N, C-alpha and C positions, 0 to 999 in steps of 0.2 A: 664650496659651501654646502653648512649641513642641510640637512634635509628637512621638512617641517613635517614634523611627525603630529597626525590628528588627536583633537584631544577628546580626553574623553565621554565627553555630548555627544560628540559627531561619530563615536563609534557606535554607544547607545543608539543614535537616531538610523546611521545606517544599517547595524542590525535589527531596528525594528521594522524599516522597510522592509530590508529580506525577507523576514517573521511573516510581514503579512504578506509579501509574494509567494513567499510558497506555500501558505496556509489556504489561500485565496485558489493559488491554480490546483490545488490537491483536490479540496473541495468541490468547484465546477466541474471538475476532468473526470472524479470520479462519480461524481450523482450519475452524470452524462452516461459513463461507463457504465455502473448499475441498473438503471432504468433500461438501456439497450440490450444488455447483459440477459437479464430477466426475458424481457422480450424476446429474442432470437430464440431462448431455450425452451420458455413456457407459452409461445402464443403460437398458435397455428399459422401455417401459411397456405394459399392457394384455394380454391373452390373444393379441394376433397379434405382438407382440414388435414395437412402435411407436418409433422414437429421436424424441426431438423432435430440432428440426433450426433453429430459429429463437434462433439467440443475441443478435438484437438486438430481440426481444421480451424475454428475459432484461433486458437494457440497460435497457429501457423500464420496466420493474415494476420494478425495481429505482431508478432514478431517482425516478418522479414518488413512488412511496414515503416515500423522503427528503426530496424536496420538499415535500409535505406536512405531514413531522412537522415540519419546520423552519419551516415556516408559521406553525403551529402554537405553538409555541416562542417565535417571538418575538411574535406576535399576547399568547400568556401573560403574558410576563414586561413585556408592555405597550412594548415597542422598536416602532422604527419598520421597514416592510417597504422603503421608499424605499431605492434603492442608493448605497451607499456610493465607490463608485468606477466608471468609465464602463461603461456595459452591455458593451462589446466586449470589454473588458480578463476579466469573469466566460465568455464566452463562449471565447474564446480558450483557457480553463479546460476548459470541458465541452465543447470541440471533442475537445483534445488526451487527454481522460477517457474519450471514448466511442473513441475510436481503442483508447487504452493495451485496454481492456475487450474490443472484437473484437477484438484482434488475440489476446488471452490467451484467447479461447473458440476462434478459430478455427484457433490452434497446436493445439491437441486434438485435431485432426484429421490434423494430419503427422507429428510430431515426438515421443518418445518420451517417457514418466515424465522417467528419471532427465535428458535435454535439458532440460525446461521448466523443473526446480527448480534447474539446473546455471548456464539464463541469469538466474534473479531472481535467484542470489548476486549477479550483476556490478552491482547497483543503485544501489551509492555513488559508484561510475565516471562513468555520465553524467551522477549530479545534479552532481558536483562540473564537469563540461563545462559542464554549464549554468548552474552557479552562477558562473562565470569570463566566461560571457559576457552572462548577464540581470544578475546583482547586483553585477559586476564585482568578486567577491570573490578574494582572492590565497592561494590554500592554499598552504603548506608543503610543502616535498620529502618530512616525516614524513607528512604527512597523506595523499598518493598513496601511501605506501608502507603505510599500514595498511590504505589499500581495496582495493591489490593483495593485501595479506596473509591478509583477512577472504574474499577472491574466492576466491586458492589454498589457502586452510585448507578450505572450505566444497564447494570442486572434488574436492579429495582425500577429504573425506569420502562424499561423493554416487559416486563413480566407482570405490571399493575398496569393495564391501561383502564381508561375511564368508561364504567359502564361495560355494552356490549361491542366497545370501538376494536375490533379486531381484526388483526389484518388477515385479507381474503386466503395466501396462499398455505395457512396454517389448516384449511379445512380440508379433510380428506387425505391428510399427508399421515405418514406413519416414522415417526421417531427409532429409527435402526439401531441396533449396535454399528452396521457397516456405516450408515449417514453419520454417526458423532465420531467413529473411526475417523472417517475421513476429515471431518470439522478439526480433530486433533493433527491428524497430517498435516490440513492446511496452514494451522497455527505454529505447529514445529518446523518447517520447512519455509513458512512467510519469514518467521524469528530468525532462521540460520541466513535466508538470504538478503533482506538488510543488513543483519549487523557482518556479516564479509563485505557487504558492499563498502560498509563503513570502514573496517581493515585495511581493504583496497585502498580506499582514498588517502589515507592517512598513512600507509606503509610504500605510496608512490607518488611520486608529479605527474596525478592524472584527470586526465579532461574527463567531464563529464558524458561528452557526446563519445570518447573516447573507450570508455567503460560499455557503456550502451551498445555501442557498434560489435563489438566483442561477443558479448554476455548474448544478445538477440542473434546474431549468425548464427552462434552456434545454435542456438534452444529453434532456429528454422532448420538444422543438419537435422535435429534431432527428432522434431515435431514431423515435419514429413518424412523423415524415416519411420516415424512410428503407425504415422498414416498408411503407408505404401505394406507395411507391414500386417495392419490391420485388413488393409484391401477397403479402406475407407477414402481415398482419395479422388478415387472416380465418383463414387454414388455422392460425395458431397459436390463437386464440381458440377454433375448433374443436376443435386437441388436445387442450387444459386444459381442454375442457366436456366430450369422451369418458374424458379419467381425469382423476380426483378426487384420485388420489395425486398426480398432477404439479402440478393446481393447488395441493397443499398446500404440497409441495417449493419451490412458485416463492414463495407465501406466505412461509413459513419465509425461506427467500434474501434475499429484500427487507427483512426484518426485521433481519436479519443484517449485511447490508449498510446499511443505515440508521446501524444503531450502530455499524458501523467504519466507516461514514464521518464521522462525529463522531468517534473515537478516533484517527484519521487527520487531521483538522483540527484538535483541540486539542496534538495533538504536534507536527506544523508550526510551529504559533504559538509553543506555547509552548519548545522544544527545536531548532527551523530542521527546515532537508528532509533535511543530510547526516546528523542523528542520527536522520531518520526510517526511510534507507536503511541505517540501520545495524541499526536495531531490523529491519526486514522484512529483509535479509540473516539475520542470526542465528535469525528465526524458522523458515527454510529449515531450517536443522540442528536447533534445536531441537525443531522438530516432527517430526524423523527420528531424533530420540536417545528422546524420549519415546515414538516407537512401541515401537522397541526392547525400553527397558525394559520397557512395557505387554505385548509379545506375545513378551519372552522370545527377541526374536534378538541371536545375539552381535554385538560390537563388533570388525571386523578391526582390528591395531596400524597400520596405515594412517590407520583413521578416528579412532585415539584421536590421532594427529598432528593429523589436521584439525583436531580439537575443538580441540585445543592450541593452534595457528597463530592459531586464529579467535578463541578471548576471551582468550590472550595478548597479540594486538596491542590487541584495544578495551581490556582492563586498564592495558596499558603508558600508550596513549592518553590514557587517566582518570587517570593516575597523574600523565604529563607535565604534563600541562592544571593540576594541581593544583599541580605543583609550579612552576610558570612566574608569573613577578610579574605580581599584577593591575593592570588598567589604573588609571589615575585616574578619581576619579568626575566627571562625572554616567553616562560612558561606561559600559555594561557588557558583558562579551562574551558571547553567547550560546552556551549550550552546544552544538556541535559544528560552531559556526562560527569563523572563524578573522577576520571582521573584526566592529569595532562595531557594535551595532543599535541606531537610533535609535527611541528611544520616546515614542509619539504621546503627551500630554497629557489 
């Protein structure tokens, strides 16, 4: 008896709900993650106003929590813990992910908040560059135009606040060459991480938790080694032991980081690295707009123009994709990618 294939409308509706699930999950978890990250690294603890300085310890806590949860999920679903791809490929993602997170944490010490947010708005561009080299993708000129317009719109939105409504993080900060270099490193490593994750998902019959488990396990070993070599492991543990509120913040941060890692991997596997970069880019703008609404901050006319450019570009891209002719089966065009995706049976 022939299997009934889903209709076009059912496929579209299913993909819509998957998109809503991915976007809402990323938005919620990463907003909370960003708040906790700023609090741990920027707010003093205790009567003596001590600052937590061990960023690599945060990476270690995040990764060991994620690794444990992923292993538990694989065992609970009775799926094998054996690596699907060569272990060195998991390690490549792990190394680039650690470098991404470390650059992000360290940059907080050198660059202002607007510069950090502005840099994150350019996520789509390095993803497209890495996609060209790693996955041999061929993007159209329109794809590059959309990436440029999204980056431009977010830049306008951030650089032109209304009146004196400026982020307090920018006061007394220096935008040093080292700080900008760290943000460039963050963009480059982050683009490589998501693109190579995309490549592994498409090249192997890989479960989300399988990739997360091995990449975070490698990250645990690398970050723990770094802490020991730097002599920061015992001081970090001592700091957390003396400040219970810091311990609770780190536990919550690790929990949220684990949830966000699942949503990130799910999005990359389902929609591709470029769509994930677009979501992350618009998240910067959406979080600022939400803050403006929540705290009744006025929006300048430049910010309205920036918002129109961002969402107008993304909606236009979506409209153009729907208007373009569909490729013949069995190949399917992955949302956000310009090349066919090979599905492993």
